[in-house]
mmJSON file of the N, C-alpha and C atoms, coordinates in Angstrom:
{"data_MODEL":{"atom_site":{
"group_PDB":["ATOM","ATOM","ATOM","ATOM","ATOM","ATOM","ATOM","ATOM","ATOM","ATOM","ATOM","ATOM","ATOM","ATOM","ATOM","ATOM","ATOM","ATOM","ATOM","ATOM","ATOM","ATOM","ATOM","ATOM","ATOM","ATOM","ATOM","ATOM","ATOM","ATOM","ATOM","ATOM","ATOM","ATOM","ATOM","ATOM","ATOM","ATOM","ATOM","ATOM","ATOM","ATOM","ATOM","ATOM","ATOM","ATOM","ATOM","ATOM","ATOM","ATOM","ATOM","ATOM","ATOM","ATOM","ATOM","ATOM","ATOM","ATOM","ATOM","ATOM","ATOM","ATOM","ATOM","ATOM","ATOM","ATOM","ATOM","ATOM","ATOM","ATOM","ATOM","ATOM","ATOM","ATOM","ATOM","ATOM","ATOM","ATOM","ATOM","ATOM","ATOM","ATOM","ATOM","ATOM","ATOM","ATOM","ATOM","ATOM","ATOM","ATOM","ATOM","ATOM","ATOM","ATOM","ATOM","ATOM","ATOM","ATOM","ATOM","ATOM","ATOM","ATOM","ATOM","ATOM","ATOM","ATOM","ATOM","ATOM","ATOM","ATOM","ATOM","ATOM","ATOM","ATOM","ATOM","ATOM","ATOM","ATOM","ATOM","ATOM","ATOM","ATOM","ATOM","ATOM","ATOM","ATOM","ATOM","ATOM","ATOM","ATOM","ATOM","ATOM","ATOM","ATOM","ATOM","ATOM","ATOM","ATOM","ATOM","ATOM","ATOM","ATOM","ATOM","ATOM","ATOM","ATOM","ATOM","ATOM","ATOM","ATOM","ATOM","ATOM","ATOM","ATOM","ATOM","ATOM","ATOM","ATOM","ATOM","ATOM","ATOM","ATOM","ATOM","ATOM","ATOM","ATOM","ATOM","ATOM","ATOM","ATOM","ATOM","ATOM","ATOM","ATOM","ATOM","ATOM","ATOM","ATOM","ATOM","ATOM","ATOM","ATOM","ATOM","ATOM","ATOM","ATOM","ATOM","ATOM","ATOM","ATOM","ATOM","ATOM","ATOM","ATOM","ATOM","ATOM","ATOM","ATOM","ATOM","ATOM","ATOM","ATOM","ATOM","ATOM","ATOM","ATOM","ATOM","ATOM","ATOM","ATOM","ATOM","ATOM","ATOM","ATOM","ATOM","ATOM","ATOM","ATOM","ATOM","ATOM","ATOM","ATOM"],
"id":[1,2,3,4,5,6,7,8,9,10,11,12,13,14,15,16,17,18,19,20,21,22,23,24,25,26,27,28,29,30,31,32,33,34,35,36,37,38,39,40,41,42,43,44,45,46,47,48,49,50,51,52,53,54,55,56,57,58,59,60,61,62,63,64,65,66,67,68,69,70,71,72,73,74,75,76,77,78,79,80,81,82,83,84,85,86,87,88,89,90,91,92,93,94,95,96,97,98,99,100,101,102,103,104,105,106,107,108,109,110,111,112,113,114,115,116,117,118,119,120,121,122,123,124,125,126,127,128,129,130,131,132,133,134,135,136,137,138,139,140,141,142,143,144,145,146,147,148,149,150,151,152,153,154,155,156,157,158,159,160,161,162,163,164,165,166,167,168,169,170,171,172,173,174,175,176,177,178,179,180,181,182,183,184,185,186,187,188,189,190,191,192,193,194,195,196,197,198,199,200,201,202,203,204,205,206,207,208,209,210,211,212,213,214,215,216,217,218,219,220,221,222],
"type_symbol":["N","C","C","N","C","C","N","C","C","N","C","C","N","C","C","N","C","C","N","C","C","N","C","C","N","C","C","N","C","C","N","C","C","N","C","C","N","C","C","N","C","C","N","C","C","N","C","C","N","C","C","N","C","C","N","C","C","N","C","C","N","C","C","N","C","C","N","C","C","N","C","C","N","C","C","N","C","C","N","C","C","N","C","C","N","C","C","N","C","C","N","C","C","N","C","C","N","C","C","N","C","C","N","C","C","N","C","C","N","C","C","N","C","C","N","C","C","N","C","C","N","C","C","N","C","C","N","C","C","N","C","C","N","C","C","N","C","C","N","C","C","N","C","C","N","C","C","N","C","C","N","C","C","N","C","C","N","C","C","N","C","C","N","C","C","N","C","C","N","C","C","N","C","C","N","C","C","N","C","C","N","C","C","N","C","C","N","C","C","N","C","C","N","C","C","N","C","C","N","C","C","N","C","C","N","C","C","N","C","C","N","C","C","N","C","C","N","C","C","N","C","C"],
"label_atom_id":["N","CA","C","N","CA","C","N","CA","C","N","CA","C","N","CA","C","N","CA","C","N","CA","C","N","CA","C","N","CA","C","N","CA","C","N","CA","C","N","CA","C","N","CA","C","N","CA","C","N","CA","C","N","CA","C","N","CA","C","N","CA","C","N","CA","C","N","CA","C","N","CA","C","N","CA","C","N","CA","C","N","CA","C","N","CA","C","N","CA","C","N","CA","C","N","CA","C","N","CA","C","N","CA","C","N","CA","C","N","CA","C","N","CA","C","N","CA","C","N","CA","C","N","CA","C","N","CA","C","N","CA","C","N","CA","C","N","CA","C","N","CA","C","N","CA","C","N","CA","C","N","CA","C","N","CA","C","N","CA","C","N","CA","C","N","CA","C","N","CA","C","N","CA","C","N","CA","C","N","CA","C","N","CA","C","N","CA","C","N","CA","C","N","CA","C","N","CA","C","N","CA","C","N","CA","C","N","CA","C","N","CA","C","N","CA","C","N","CA","C","N","CA","C","N","CA","C","N","CA","C","N","CA","C","N","CA","C","N","CA","C","N","CA","C","N","CA","C","N","CA","C","N","CA","C","N","CA","C"],
"label_alt_id":[null,null,null,null,null,null,null,null,null,null,null,null,null,null,null,null,null,null,null,null,null,null,null,null,null,null,null,null,null,null,null,null,null,null,null,null,null,null,null,null,null,null,null,null,null,null,null,null,null,null,null,null,null,null,null,null,null,null,null,null,null,null,null,null,null,null,null,null,null,null,null,null,null,null,null,null,null,null,null,null,null,null,null,null,null,null,null,null,null,null,null,null,null,null,null,null,null,null,null,null,null,null,null,null,null,null,null,null,null,null,null,null,null,null,null,null,null,null,null,null,null,null,null,null,null,null,null,null,null,null,null,null,null,null,null,null,null,null,null,null,null,null,null,null,null,null,null,null,null,null,null,null,null,null,null,null,null,null,null,null,null,null,null,null,null,null,null,null,null,null,null,null,null,null,null,null,null,null,null,null,null,null,null,null,null,null,null,null,null,null,null,null,null,null,null,null,null,null,null,null,null,null,null,null,null,null,null,null,null,null,null,null,null,null,null,null,null,null,null,null,null,null],
"label_comp_id":["UNK","UNK","UNK","UNK","UNK","UNK","UNK","UNK","UNK","UNK","UNK","UNK","UNK","UNK","UNK","UNK","UNK","UNK","UNK","UNK","UNK","UNK","UNK","UNK","UNK","UNK","UNK","UNK","UNK","UNK","UNK","UNK","UNK","UNK","UNK","UNK","UNK","UNK","UNK","UNK","UNK","UNK","UNK","UNK","UNK","UNK","UNK","UNK","UNK","UNK","UNK","UNK","UNK","UNK","UNK","UNK","UNK","UNK","UNK","UNK","UNK","UNK","UNK","UNK","UNK","UNK","UNK","UNK","UNK","UNK","UNK","UNK","UNK","UNK","UNK","UNK","UNK","UNK","UNK","UNK","UNK","UNK","UNK","UNK","UNK","UNK","UNK","UNK","UNK","UNK","UNK","UNK","UNK","UNK","UNK","UNK","UNK","UNK","UNK","UNK","UNK","UNK","UNK","UNK","UNK","UNK","UNK","UNK","UNK","UNK","UNK","UNK","UNK","UNK","UNK","UNK","UNK","UNK","UNK","UNK","UNK","UNK","UNK","UNK","UNK","UNK","UNK","UNK","UNK","UNK","UNK","UNK","UNK","UNK","UNK","UNK","UNK","UNK","UNK","UNK","UNK","UNK","UNK","UNK","UNK","UNK","UNK","UNK","UNK","UNK","UNK","UNK","UNK","UNK","UNK","UNK","UNK","UNK","UNK","UNK","UNK","UNK","UNK","UNK","UNK","UNK","UNK","UNK","UNK","UNK","UNK","UNK","UNK","UNK","UNK","UNK","UNK","UNK","UNK","UNK","UNK","UNK","UNK","UNK","UNK","UNK","UNK","UNK","UNK","UNK","UNK","UNK","UNK","UNK","UNK","UNK","UNK","UNK","UNK","UNK","UNK","UNK","UNK","UNK","UNK","UNK","UNK","UNK","UNK","UNK","UNK","UNK","UNK","UNK","UNK","UNK","UNK","UNK","UNK","UNK","UNK","UNK"],
"label_asym_id":["A","A","A","A","A","A","A","A","A","A","A","A","A","A","A","A","A","A","A","A","A","A","A","A","A","A","A","A","A","A","A","A","A","A","A","A","A","A","A","A","A","A","A","A","A","A","A","A","A","A","A","A","A","A","A","A","A","A","A","A","A","A","A","A","A","A","A","A","A","A","A","A","A","A","A","A","A","A","A","A","A","A","A","A","A","A","A","A","A","A","A","A","A","A","A","A","A","A","A","A","A","A","A","A","A","A","A","A","A","A","A","A","A","A","A","A","A","A","A","A","A","A","A","A","A","A","A","A","A","A","A","A","A","A","A","A","A","A","A","A","A","A","A","A","A","A","A","A","A","A","A","A","A","A","A","A","A","A","A","A","A","A","A","A","A","A","A","A","A","A","A","A","A","A","A","A","A","A","A","A","A","A","A","A","A","A","A","A","A","A","A","A","A","A","A","A","A","A","A","A","A","A","A","A","A","A","A","A","A","A","A","A","A","A","A","A","A","A","A","A","A","A"],
"label_entity_id":["1","1","1","1","1","1","1","1","1","1","1","1","1","1","1","1","1","1","1","1","1","1","1","1","1","1","1","1","1","1","1","1","1","1","1","1","1","1","1","1","1","1","1","1","1","1","1","1","1","1","1","1","1","1","1","1","1","1","1","1","1","1","1","1","1","1","1","1","1","1","1","1","1","1","1","1","1","1","1","1","1","1","1","1","1","1","1","1","1","1","1","1","1","1","1","1","1","1","1","1","1","1","1","1","1","1","1","1","1","1","1","1","1","1","1","1","1","1","1","1","1","1","1","1","1","1","1","1","1","1","1","1","1","1","1","1","1","1","1","1","1","1","1","1","1","1","1","1","1","1","1","1","1","1","1","1","1","1","1","1","1","1","1","1","1","1","1","1","1","1","1","1","1","1","1","1","1","1","1","1","1","1","1","1","1","1","1","1","1","1","1","1","1","1","1","1","1","1","1","1","1","1","1","1","1","1","1","1","1","1","1","1","1","1","1","1","1","1","1","1","1","1"],
"label_seq_id":[1,1,1,2,2,2,3,3,3,4,4,4,5,5,5,6,6,6,7,7,7,8,8,8,9,9,9,10,10,10,11,11,11,12,12,12,13,13,13,14,14,14,15,15,15,16,16,16,17,17,17,18,18,18,19,19,19,20,20,20,21,21,21,22,22,22,23,23,23,24,24,24,25,25,25,26,26,26,27,27,27,28,28,28,29,29,29,30,30,30,31,31,31,32,32,32,33,33,33,34,34,34,35,35,35,36,36,36,37,37,37,38,38,38,39,39,39,40,40,40,41,41,41,42,42,42,43,43,43,44,44,44,45,45,45,46,46,46,47,47,47,48,48,48,49,49,49,50,50,50,51,51,51,52,52,52,53,53,53,54,54,54,55,55,55,56,56,56,57,57,57,58,58,58,59,59,59,60,60,60,61,61,61,62,62,62,63,63,63,64,64,64,65,65,65,66,66,66,67,67,67,68,68,68,69,69,69,70,70,70,71,71,71,72,72,72,73,73,73,74,74,74],
"pdbx_PDB_ins_code":[null,null,null,null,null,null,null,null,null,null,null,null,null,null,null,null,null,null,null,null,null,null,null,null,null,null,null,null,null,null,null,null,null,null,null,null,null,null,null,null,null,null,null,null,null,null,null,null,null,null,null,null,null,null,null,null,null,null,null,null,null,null,null,null,null,null,null,null,null,null,null,null,null,null,null,null,null,null,null,null,null,null,null,null,null,null,null,null,null,null,null,null,null,null,null,null,null,null,null,null,null,null,null,null,null,null,null,null,null,null,null,null,null,null,null,null,null,null,null,null,null,null,null,null,null,null,null,null,null,null,null,null,null,null,null,null,null,null,null,null,null,null,null,null,null,null,null,null,null,null,null,null,null,null,null,null,null,null,null,null,null,null,null,null,null,null,null,null,null,null,null,null,null,null,null,null,null,null,null,null,null,null,null,null,null,null,null,null,null,null,null,null,null,null,null,null,null,null,null,null,null,null,null,null,null,null,null,null,null,null,null,null,null,null,null,null,null,null,null,null,null,null],
"Cartn_x":[10.427,9.913,8.637,8.521,7.48,6.636,5.751,5.239,4.173,4.252,3.024,3.631,5.401,5.983,6.231,5.377,5.68,7.275,7.574,9.009,8.879,9.736,9.571,10.126,10.716,11.533,9.812,9.049,8.03,7.343,6.702,6.058,6.465,7.837,8.399,7.972,8.701,8.042,6.666,5.794,4.555,3.815,4.177,3.832,4.333,5.886,6.349,5.413,4.897,4.462,3.114,2.268,1.269,1.425,2.446,2.38,2.681,3.426,4.237,2.898,1.98,0.793,-0.377,-0.361,-1.165,-0.77,0.514,1.317,0.586,0.975,0.818,1.385,1.626,2.105,3.098,2.344,3.197,3.969,4.475,4.984,5.382,6.524,6.846,6.621,5.121,4.333,4.053,4.046,3.715,4.952,5.004,6.411,6.3,6.862,6.682,6.947,7.451,8.019,6.826,5.756,4.037,3.008,3.791,2.744,3.282,1.823,2.095,1.978,2.997,3.42,1.218,0.508,-0.618,-1.241,-1.087,-2.171,-1.019,-0.144,0.516,-0.685,-1.269,-2.342,-2.804,-3.52,-4.08,-3.466,-2.222,-1.533,-1.436,-1.56,-0.822,-2.057,-3.07,-4.947,-4.86,-4.546,-4.584,-3.44,-2.494,-1.322,-2.079,-2.322,-3.293,-3.836,-5.008,-6.314,-5.191,-4.733,-3.87,-3.124,-2.453,-1.528,-2.475,-3.705,-4.247,-5.12,-5.068,-5.84,-5.262,-5.192,-4.707,-5.013,-6.01,-6.684,-7.273,-7.062,-8.477,-8.712,-9.833,-10.844,-9.838,-10.666,-10.615,-10.851,-12.43,-12.072,-11.737,-11.55,-10.925,-9.552,-8.804,-7.763,-7.806,-8.476,-8.636,-9.283,-9.954,-10.162,-9.462,-8.2,-7.105,-6.419,-6.142,-5.11,-5.662,-7.14,-7.445,-7.422,-7.894,-7.391,-5.741,-4.693,-3.337,-3.888,-4.3,-3.974,-4.594,-5.967,-6.612,-5.754,-4.676,-3.774,-2.891,-2.523,-1.335,-1.24,-0.142,-0.238,-0.44,-1.209,-1.197,-0.674],
"Cartn_y":[-12.112,-10.877,-11.115,-10.677,-10.595,-9.131,-9.199,-8.243,-7.26,-8.327,-7.725,-6.806,-6.882,-6.308,-4.595,-3.633,-2.127,-2.04,-1.202,-0.61,-0.087,0.748,1.664,0.5,-0.41,-1.691,-2.337,-2.529,-3.263,-2.458,-1.448,-0.286,-0.194,0.163,0.267,-0.59,-2.025,-3.276,-3.795,-3.26,-3.415,-2.432,-1.145,-0.165,-0.956,-1.108,-1.308,-2.416,-3.712,-4.5,-4.088,-3.103,-2.403,-2.024,-1.087,-0.171,-1.35,-2.291,-3.301,-4.16,-4.626,-5.328,-4.616,-2.911,-2.439,-1.596,-2.031,-1.127,0.254,0.768,2.079,2.84,4.096,4.906,5.674,6.958,7.842,7.037,6.155,5.383,6.252,6.956,8.219,8.821,8.944,9.873,9.054,8.001,6.875,6.475,6.807,6.543,6.116,5.526,4.919,5.981,6.755,8.331,9.2,8.84,9.662,9.204,7.697,7.123,7.095,7.291,7.653,5.883,5.98,4.223,4.194,5.208,4.797,4.285,4.543,3.988,2.226,1.85,0.46,-0.527,-0.608,-2.005,-1.585,-0.351,-0.152,-0.639,0.048,-0.766,-2.105,-2.664,-4.029,-4.669,-4.74,-5.086,-4.827,-3.636,-3.252,-4.0,-4.29,-4.934,-6.576,-7.134,-8.53,-8.649,-7.603,-7.674,-7.779,-6.999,-6.449,-8.397,-8.746,-9.459,-11.313,-11.406,-12.077,-12.75,-11.234,-11.313,-11.275,-11.571,-12.177,-10.745,-10.174,-8.994,-8.295,-6.912,-5.88,-5.331,-4.963,-4.121,-2.794,-1.699,-0.504,0.492,0.075,0.869,0.17,-1.168,-1.496,-1.091,-0.727,-0.353,1.576,1.918,3.01,3.218,2.214,2.452,2.003,1.227,1.144,2.029,2.755,4.038,4.834,5.742,5.671,5.601,4.868,3.934,4.443,4.371,4.637,6.282,6.754,8.38,8.685,8.242,8.334,7.933,6.501,6.367,7.139,8.144,8.901,10.054,9.942,11.334,12.528,13.745,14.531,16.033],
"Cartn_z":[6.5,6.911,7.415,8.445,9.427,9.548,8.537,8.225,9.264,10.56,11.453,12.525,12.403,12.995,12.241,12.955,12.416,12.811,10.699,10.64,9.368,9.389,8.196,6.985,7.203,6.268,6.122,6.559,6.229,5.239,5.986,5.224,3.933,3.571,2.727,1.811,2.145,1.008,0.985,1.558,1.405,0.138,0.655,-0.279,-1.944,-1.956,-3.039,-4.006,-3.139,-3.687,-4.265,-3.476,-3.492,-5.319,-5.018,-6.591,-7.922,-7.139,-8.357,-9.067,-8.21,-7.999,-9.402,-8.695,-9.155,-10.75,-11.124,-11.914,-11.606,-10.479,-10.344,-11.651,-12.051,-13.414,-12.689,-11.559,-10.613,-9.507,-9.969,-8.435,-7.678,-8.122,-7.269,-6.284,-6.618,-6.182,-4.42,-4.4,-2.878,-2.725,-1.237,-0.65,0.779,1.404,2.82,4.105,3.532,4.52,4.313,3.398,3.083,4.601,4.965,5.755,7.41,8.203,9.307,10.359,11.221,11.587,12.273,12.452,13.426,12.39,10.987,9.737,9.539,10.033,9.624,9.792,10.664,10.955,8.57,8.772,7.489,6.452,6.432,5.361,5.212,6.494,5.964,5.818,6.179,5.505,4.319,3.824,2.045,1.57,1.901,1.194,1.112,2.287,2.308,1.524,1.347,0.131,-1.233,-1.002,-2.853,-2.941,-2.035,-2.832,-3.066,-1.993,-2.369,-3.89,-4.486,-5.788,-6.867,-8.044,-9.078,-10.154,-10.545,-10.887,-10.597,-11.019,-10.251,-11.724,-11.349,-12.598,-12.29,-13.248,-12.847,-11.537,-11.736,-10.532,-8.949,-9.016,-7.713,-8.155,-8.666,-9.286,-8.275,-8.728,-8.106,-6.846,-6.648,-5.077,-4.164,-4.436,-3.965,-3.357,-4.895,-4.688,-3.784,-4.475,-3.219,-1.586,-1.617,-0.136,0.866,-0.659,-0.305,0.374,-0.962,-0.369,0.691,1.946,2.481,3.685,3.439,4.168,4.978,4.056,3.679,5.122,5.587,6.496,6.419,6.869,6.442,7.264],
"occupancy":[1.0,1.0,1.0,1.0,1.0,1.0,1.0,1.0,1.0,1.0,1.0,1.0,1.0,1.0,1.0,1.0,1.0,1.0,1.0,1.0,1.0,1.0,1.0,1.0,1.0,1.0,1.0,1.0,1.0,1.0,1.0,1.0,1.0,1.0,1.0,1.0,1.0,1.0,1.0,1.0,1.0,1.0,1.0,1.0,1.0,1.0,1.0,1.0,1.0,1.0,1.0,1.0,1.0,1.0,1.0,1.0,1.0,1.0,1.0,1.0,1.0,1.0,1.0,1.0,1.0,1.0,1.0,1.0,1.0,1.0,1.0,1.0,1.0,1.0,1.0,1.0,1.0,1.0,1.0,1.0,1.0,1.0,1.0,1.0,1.0,1.0,1.0,1.0,1.0,1.0,1.0,1.0,1.0,1.0,1.0,1.0,1.0,1.0,1.0,1.0,1.0,1.0,1.0,1.0,1.0,1.0,1.0,1.0,1.0,1.0,1.0,1.0,1.0,1.0,1.0,1.0,1.0,1.0,1.0,1.0,1.0,1.0,1.0,1.0,1.0,1.0,1.0,1.0,1.0,1.0,1.0,1.0,1.0,1.0,1.0,1.0,1.0,1.0,1.0,1.0,1.0,1.0,1.0,1.0,1.0,1.0,1.0,1.0,1.0,1.0,1.0,1.0,1.0,1.0,1.0,1.0,1.0,1.0,1.0,1.0,1.0,1.0,1.0,1.0,1.0,1.0,1.0,1.0,1.0,1.0,1.0,1.0,1.0,1.0,1.0,1.0,1.0,1.0,1.0,1.0,1.0,1.0,1.0,1.0,1.0,1.0,1.0,1.0,1.0,1.0,1.0,1.0,1.0,1.0,1.0,1.0,1.0,1.0,1.0,1.0,1.0,1.0,1.0,1.0,1.0,1.0,1.0,1.0,1.0,1.0,1.0,1.0,1.0,1.0,1.0,1.0,1.0,1.0,1.0,1.0,1.0,1.0],
"B_iso_or_equiv":[0.0,0.0,0.0,0.0,0.0,0.0,0.0,0.0,0.0,0.0,0.0,0.0,0.0,0.0,0.0,0.0,0.0,0.0,0.0,0.0,0.0,0.0,0.0,0.0,0.0,0.0,0.0,0.0,0.0,0.0,0.0,0.0,0.0,0.0,0.0,0.0,0.0,0.0,0.0,0.0,0.0,0.0,0.0,0.0,0.0,0.0,0.0,0.0,0.0,0.0,0.0,0.0,0.0,0.0,0.0,0.0,0.0,0.0,0.0,0.0,0.0,0.0,0.0,0.0,0.0,0.0,0.0,0.0,0.0,0.0,0.0,0.0,0.0,0.0,0.0,0.0,0.0,0.0,0.0,0.0,0.0,0.0,0.0,0.0,0.0,0.0,0.0,0.0,0.0,0.0,0.0,0.0,0.0,0.0,0.0,0.0,0.0,0.0,0.0,0.0,0.0,0.0,0.0,0.0,0.0,0.0,0.0,0.0,0.0,0.0,0.0,0.0,0.0,0.0,0.0,0.0,0.0,0.0,0.0,0.0,0.0,0.0,0.0,0.0,0.0,0.0,0.0,0.0,0.0,0.0,0.0,0.0,0.0,0.0,0.0,0.0,0.0,0.0,0.0,0.0,0.0,0.0,0.0,0.0,0.0,0.0,0.0,0.0,0.0,0.0,0.0,0.0,0.0,0.0,0.0,0.0,0.0,0.0,0.0,0.0,0.0,0.0,0.0,0.0,0.0,0.0,0.0,0.0,0.0,0.0,0.0,0.0,0.0,0.0,0.0,0.0,0.0,0.0,0.0,0.0,0.0,0.0,0.0,0.0,0.0,0.0,0.0,0.0,0.0,0.0,0.0,0.0,0.0,0.0,0.0,0.0,0.0,0.0,0.0,0.0,0.0,0.0,0.0,0.0,0.0,0.0,0.0,0.0,0.0,0.0,0.0,0.0,0.0,0.0,0.0,0.0,0.0,0.0,0.0,0.0,0.0,0.0],
"pdbx_formal_charge":[null,null,null,null,null,null,null,null,null,null,null,null,null,null,null,null,null,null,null,null,null,null,null,null,null,null,null,null,null,null,null,null,null,null,null,null,null,null,null,null,null,null,null,null,null,null,null,null,null,null,null,null,null,null,null,null,null,null,null,null,null,null,null,null,null,null,null,null,null,null,null,null,null,null,null,null,null,null,null,null,null,null,null,null,null,null,null,null,null,null,null,null,null,null,null,null,null,null,null,null,null,null,null,null,null,null,null,null,null,null,null,null,null,null,null,null,null,null,null,null,null,null,null,null,null,null,null,null,null,null,null,null,null,null,null,null,null,null,null,null,null,null,null,null,null,null,null,null,null,null,null,null,null,null,null,null,null,null,null,null,null,null,null,null,null,null,null,null,null,null,null,null,null,null,null,null,null,null,null,null,null,null,null,null,null,null,null,null,null,null,null,null,null,null,null,null,null,null,null,null,null,null,null,null,null,null,null,null,null,null,null,null,null,null,null,null,null,null,null,null,null,null],
"auth_seq_id":[1,1,1,2,2,2,3,3,3,4,4,4,5,5,5,6,6,6,7,7,7,8,8,8,9,9,9,10,10,10,11,11,11,12,12,12,13,13,13,14,14,14,15,15,15,16,16,16,17,17,17,18,18,18,19,19,19,20,20,20,21,21,21,22,22,22,23,23,23,24,24,24,25,25,25,26,26,26,27,27,27,28,28,28,29,29,29,30,30,30,31,31,31,32,32,32,33,33,33,34,34,34,35,35,35,36,36,36,37,37,37,38,38,38,39,39,39,40,40,40,41,41,41,42,42,42,43,43,43,44,44,44,45,45,45,46,46,46,47,47,47,48,48,48,49,49,49,50,50,50,51,51,51,52,52,52,53,53,53,54,54,54,55,55,55,56,56,56,57,57,57,58,58,58,59,59,59,60,60,60,61,61,61,62,62,62,63,63,63,64,64,64,65,65,65,66,66,66,67,67,67,68,68,68,69,69,69,70,70,70,71,71,71,72,72,72,73,73,73,74,74,74],
"auth_comp_id":["UNK","UNK","UNK","UNK","UNK","UNK","UNK","UNK","UNK","UNK","UNK","UNK","UNK","UNK","UNK","UNK","UNK","UNK","UNK","UNK","UNK","UNK","UNK","UNK","UNK","UNK","UNK","UNK","UNK","UNK","UNK","UNK","UNK","UNK","UNK","UNK","UNK","UNK","UNK","UNK","UNK","UNK","UNK","UNK","UNK","UNK","UNK","UNK","UNK","UNK","UNK","UNK","UNK","UNK","UNK","UNK","UNK","UNK","UNK","UNK","UNK","UNK","UNK","UNK","UNK","UNK","UNK","UNK","UNK","UNK","UNK","UNK","UNK","UNK","UNK","UNK","UNK","UNK","UNK","UNK","UNK","UNK","UNK","UNK","UNK","UNK","UNK","UNK","UNK","UNK","UNK","UNK","UNK","UNK","UNK","UNK","UNK","UNK","UNK","UNK","UNK","UNK","UNK","UNK","UNK","UNK","UNK","UNK","UNK","UNK","UNK","UNK","UNK","UNK","UNK","UNK","UNK","UNK","UNK","UNK","UNK","UNK","UNK","UNK","UNK","UNK","UNK","UNK","UNK","UNK","UNK","UNK","UNK","UNK","UNK","UNK","UNK","UNK","UNK","UNK","UNK","UNK","UNK","UNK","UNK","UNK","UNK","UNK","UNK","UNK","UNK","UNK","UNK","UNK","UNK","UNK","UNK","UNK","UNK","UNK","UNK","UNK","UNK","UNK","UNK","UNK","UNK","UNK","UNK","UNK","UNK","UNK","UNK","UNK","UNK","UNK","UNK","UNK","UNK","UNK","UNK","UNK","UNK","UNK","UNK","UNK","UNK","UNK","UNK","UNK","UNK","UNK","UNK","UNK","UNK","UNK","UNK","UNK","UNK","UNK","UNK","UNK","UNK","UNK","UNK","UNK","UNK","UNK","UNK","UNK","UNK","UNK","UNK","UNK","UNK","UNK","UNK","UNK","UNK","UNK","UNK","UNK"],
"auth_asym_id":["A","A","A","A","A","A","A","A","A","A","A","A","A","A","A","A","A","A","A","A","A","A","A","A","A","A","A","A","A","A","A","A","A","A","A","A","A","A","A","A","A","A","A","A","A","A","A","A","A","A","A","A","A","A","A","A","A","A","A","A","A","A","A","A","A","A","A","A","A","A","A","A","A","A","A","A","A","A","A","A","A","A","A","A","A","A","A","A","A","A","A","A","A","A","A","A","A","A","A","A","A","A","A","A","A","A","A","A","A","A","A","A","A","A","A","A","A","A","A","A","A","A","A","A","A","A","A","A","A","A","A","A","A","A","A","A","A","A","A","A","A","A","A","A","A","A","A","A","A","A","A","A","A","A","A","A","A","A","A","A","A","A","A","A","A","A","A","A","A","A","A","A","A","A","A","A","A","A","A","A","A","A","A","A","A","A","A","A","A","A","A","A","A","A","A","A","A","A","A","A","A","A","A","A","A","A","A","A","A","A","A","A","A","A","A","A","A","A","A","A","A","A"],
"auth_atom_id":["N","CA","C","N","CA","C","N","CA","C","N","CA","C","N","CA","C","N","CA","C","N","CA","C","N","CA","C","N","CA","C","N","CA","C","N","CA","C","N","CA","C","N","CA","C","N","CA","C","N","CA","C","N","CA","C","N","CA","C","N","CA","C","N","CA","C","N","CA","C","N","CA","C","N","CA","C","N","CA","C","N","CA","C","N","CA","C","N","CA","C","N","CA","C","N","CA","C","N","CA","C","N","CA","C","N","CA","C","N","CA","C","N","CA","C","N","CA","C","N","CA","C","N","CA","C","N","CA","C","N","CA","C","N","CA","C","N","CA","C","N","CA","C","N","CA","C","N","CA","C","N","CA","C","N","CA","C","N","CA","C","N","CA","C","N","CA","C","N","CA","C","N","CA","C","N","CA","C","N","CA","C","N","CA","C","N","CA","C","N","CA","C","N","CA","C","N","CA","C","N","CA","C","N","CA","C","N","CA","C","N","CA","C","N","CA","C","N","CA","C","N","CA","C","N","CA","C","N","CA","C","N","CA","C","N","CA","C","N","CA","C","N","CA","C","N","CA","C","N","CA","C","N","CA","C","N","CA","C"],
"pdbx_PDB_model_num":[1,1,1,1,1,1,1,1,1,1,1,1,1,1,1,1,1,1,1,1,1,1,1,1,1,1,1,1,1,1,1,1,1,1,1,1,1,1,1,1,1,1,1,1,1,1,1,1,1,1,1,1,1,1,1,1,1,1,1,1,1,1,1,1,1,1,1,1,1,1,1,1,1,1,1,1,1,1,1,1,1,1,1,1,1,1,1,1,1,1,1,1,1,1,1,1,1,1,1,1,1,1,1,1,1,1,1,1,1,1,1,1,1,1,1,1,1,1,1,1,1,1,1,1,1,1,1,1,1,1,1,1,1,1,1,1,1,1,1,1,1,1,1,1,1,1,1,1,1,1,1,1,1,1,1,1,1,1,1,1,1,1,1,1,1,1,1,1,1,1,1,1,1,1,1,1,1,1,1,1,1,1,1,1,1,1,1,1,1,1,1,1,1,1,1,1,1,1,1,1,1,1,1,1,1,1,1,1,1,1,1,1,1,1,1,1,1,1,1,1,1,1]
}}}
């Protein structure tokens, strides 16, 4: 899978991986359809950072969740 290619499937994959890695409780609130294609690069950067880490502090998880919220299309 080439995540550098902008596609809905890639966005869905990255979002699911981020949710799994962070163990987001309300995972249904975060869907690929909420994200604008213009934010794909930012989503990819966030995904890359999350995948590289094994553990996150509570404040880091909160900051990542907030960043996901900031990336959502309005």
